[in-house]
C-alpha positions as CSV (number, residue, x, y, z in Angstrom):
1,M,120.3,10.4,143.5
2,A,122.1,7.2,144.5
3,P,123.0,6.7,148.2
4,T,126.5,8.2,148.7
5,Q,129.3,7.5,151.1
6,N,129.4,10.3,153.6
7,N,127.0,12.3,151.4
8,R,129.9,13.0,148.9
9,I,130.1,12.7,145.1
10,A,132.9,13.0,142.6
11,M,133.4,16.2,140.6
12,V,135.8,16.8,137.7
13,Y,137.7,20.1,137.8
14,C,138.4,20.3,134.1
15,A,136.2,20.8,131.1
16,G,138.9,21.0,128.5
17,G,139.3,17.6,126.9
18,S,139.4,18.1,123.2
19,R,139.2,21.9,123.7
20,A,142.7,21.8,125.1
21,K,145.5,22.0,122.5
22,R,147.4,18.7,122.1
23,R,151.2,18.4,121.9
24,G,152.0,16.4,118.8
25,E,149.8,14.0,116.8
26,A,150.6,10.7,118.6
27,D,147.9,8.1,118.6
28,L,146.8,7.7,122.2
29,S,143.8,5.5,121.6
30,Y,145.6,2.4,123.0
31,L,146.6,4.2,126.2
32,D,144.8,5.1,129.4
33,C,145.6,8.3,131.2
34,S,148.3,7.0,133.5
35,M,150.1,5.3,130.6
36,A,149.9,8.4,128.5
37,K,151.3,10.6,131.3
38,Q,154.2,8.2,131.7
39,A,154.9,7.8,128.0
40,F,155.0,11.6,127.2
41,A,157.3,13.3,129.6
42,D,156.6,16.8,128.1
43,G,152.8,16.1,128.5
44,V,150.0,15.3,126.1
45,L,148.3,18.7,126.3
46,E,149.5,22.3,126.3
47,C,147.6,22.5,129.6
48,A,149.7,20.4,132.0
49,Q,146.8,20.1,134.4
50,G,144.1,19.1,131.8
51,C,141.9,16.1,131.5
52,L,143.5,13.6,129.1
53,G,140.2,12.0,128.3
54,L,141.5,8.5,128.0
55,G,139.2,7.0,130.5
56,S,141.2,5.8,133.5
57,C,138.5,7.2,135.7
58,V,135.8,5.5,133.6
59,E,137.5,2.1,133.9
60,A,137.8,2.5,137.7
61,C,134.1,3.3,138.2
62,R,132.1,0.2,139.0
63,L,128.8,1.9,138.6
64,D,129.2,3.6,135.2
65,A,128.8,7.0,137.0
66,I,131.5,8.7,135.0
67,H,132.0,8.9,131.2
68,I,134.0,10.9,128.7
69,G,131.8,13.7,127.5
70,A,131.2,15.1,124.0
71,H,134.2,17.4,124.4
72,G,136.6,14.7,125.5
73,A,136.7,15.4,129.3
74,A,135.4,13.3,132.1
75,V,131.9,14.0,133.3
76,V,130.3,12.6,136.5
77,D,126.7,11.4,136.5
78,R,125.6,13.0,139.8
79,E,122.6,10.7,140.1
80,A,124.7,7.5,139.8
81,C,127.8,8.5,141.8
82,V,128.0,7.1,145.3
83,G,131.2,8.9,146.3
84,C,133.4,5.8,146.5
85,G,136.5,7.7,145.3
86,L,137.8,5.1,142.9
87,C,137.8,7.6,140.1
88,V,139.7,10.1,142.3
89,E,142.5,7.5,142.8
90,A,142.5,6.6,139.1
91,C,143.0,10.2,137.8
92,P,146.8,10.8,137.3
93,Q,146.1,14.5,136.9
94,G,144.4,14.9,140.3
95,L,141.4,16.5,138.6
96,I,138.6,14.5,140.3
97,R,137.7,15.3,143.9
98,L,135.0,14.3,146.3
99,V,132.7,17.1,147.2
100,D,129.5,17.4,149.2
101,A,126.6,16.0,147.2
102,D,124.7,19.3,147.3
103,T,127.6,21.2,145.7
104,T,126.4,22.6,142.4
105,I,128.6,25.5,141.5
106,V,132.0,24.3,140.3
107,P,135.0,25.8,138.6
108,R,135.9,23.3,135.9
109,C,139.5,24.4,135.4
110,S,142.7,23.5,137.2
111,N,145.1,25.2,134.9
112,Q,147.9,27.0,136.8
113,D,149.3,29.1,134.0
114,A,148.8,32.9,133.8
115,G,145.9,34.2,131.7
116,P,147.5,34.6,128.3
117,V,149.2,31.2,128.5
118,A,146.1,29.5,129.8
119,R,144.0,31.1,127.0
120,N,146.4,29.7,124.4
121,A,146.5,26.2,126.0
122,C,142.7,25.6,126.2
123,D,139.5,27.2,124.9
124,V,137.8,26.9,128.3
125,S,140.6,27.7,130.7
126,C,140.4,30.2,133.5
127,I,142.2,33.3,132.5
128,T,142.3,34.8,136.0
129,C,140.1,37.8,135.0
130,R,138.5,37.8,138.5
131,M,135.0,38.5,137.1
132,C,133.7,35.6,139.3
133,E,135.5,36.9,142.4
134,R,134.3,40.5,141.9
135,N,130.7,39.4,141.3
136,C,130.3,36.9,144.1
137,P,128.0,38.3,146.8
138,A,129.3,35.9,149.4
139,A,133.0,36.4,148.8
140,A,133.4,32.7,148.3
141,I,135.8,32.8,145.3
142,T,139.5,33.4,145.4
143,M,142.2,32.9,142.8
144,V,144.7,30.2,143.7
145,D,147.5,29.2,141.3
146,N,145.8,31.3,138.5
147,H,142.4,29.7,138.7
148,A,139.1,30.2,140.6
149,V,138.6,28.3,143.8
150,I,135.2,28.3,145.5
151,D,135.0,28.0,149.3
152,P,132.0,25.6,149.8
153,E,131.5,27.0,153.3
154,L,130.8,30.4,151.9
155,C,129.1,29.7,148.6
156,I,125.4,30.3,148.5
157,S,124.9,28.7,145.1
158,C,123.4,31.9,143.6
159,G,125.1,31.2,140.3
160,M,126.3,34.8,139.7
161,C,129.9,33.5,139.1
162,A,128.7,31.0,136.5
163,V,126.7,33.7,134.6
164,K,129.6,36.3,134.8
165,C,132.5,34.0,133.8
166,P,133.4,35.1,130.2
167,R,135.0,31.7,129.4
168,G,132.2,29.5,130.9
169,V,134.7,27.9,133.4
170,I,132.4,28.0,136.4
171,V,129.4,25.8,135.8
172,D,126.2,25.0,137.6
173,A,125.9,21.2,137.8
174,D,122.1,21.6,137.8
175,G,122.3,23.6,134.6
176,V,120.3,26.5,135.9
177,F,123.0,29.2,135.6
178,T,125.4,27.7,133.2
179,V,125.8,29.6,130.0
180,A,127.8,27.0,128.0
181,D,127.7,23.3,127.4
182,F,130.5,21.5,129.2
183,A,129.5,17.8,128.9
């Protein structure tokens, strides 16, 4: 792992990308995320909080530590990230946050819609079923704005939430407990 600033790395709190339903068929290939957000007042995706996948964060990163994954959402290379925060500043959706470098269990959804609406907006959205919350032996998970939030002070990284999540929203960055592919 690269030396990090204050032992922090970036983490993306959305895995949707191309799995989130788009509004309209506009060609966005010439835009970055900030331009797209400004150009489309009603939003680009049905999920208002979703990763636009147009690479503002990629352009901001000087170390090639972030890329757009196979499913069209930003993915951080944990080994290359130094926690500078440039991608955090570049993301107009506020989906990238700096976390402790040893954080491995992450809910990759920030959708704030209720379950049925979230399910319709994105194939990998949190539907607020609370399976993760009910199965967490450390009581580290709560639902905030209709999506799972993990308290890093309480989380013991057991992975039970990642295994139990029916939509594969909660992932293990080390890949030990993750059931689905979210790159």
